[in-house]
C-alpha positions, 0 to 999 in steps of 0.5 A: 479469508483473503490470500494476503500474499497473492494480494501483496504480489498484485500490489507490488506488480501494480506499484512497478507497472503503474498500470491503471488496470493493475491498480484497479484490480486491487480495490473495490469500487468504493474503496477508501485509501488513507495515506495517514491514519487521520488524513482525509481518504482518497475515495473510490477506485477511480480516484485511487488509481488517478492518485497512484499514477500521479504520485512521483517516486524519488527513485526506484524503491525496493520493498519488503513486507511481512504480515503482522496479523490477519483475521477474516477480512482484515490484515496488518502488514509491516513493510520497509521501503528503501528509496536509493539516494533518498529516505527509507520508510517503515510502514504499517498498513491496516487493510480491510477486504471485501472478497479479494479486493481491498475496501479500506487501506490505511497506512502509518509510515515513518522515516527510518533514521539513517545509520550512525557511525 
């Protein structure tokens, strides 16, 4: 079974570093990454790395997460990403692994409503 805490620590480190090697270490060579459930996937580790590095963040975010479910080679993660001065997102990720690398990453995300006074 995948050590999801270790993989997520690697994900957060790669997110912070934007280092191609850190990102590549997370995914299988033929991985698919979907930014939305029905979006055309980004296919292949090299394409995922290039897309990831090219993404612009609106500010330096904070990220919290916890596992919702995990079984054998699949994990479901719930996360919250706060971009100071911008939007806050709630995320559900479905991750499928081959060994210790992600082979399929699909995210569902939504903007968290701003608090009302």
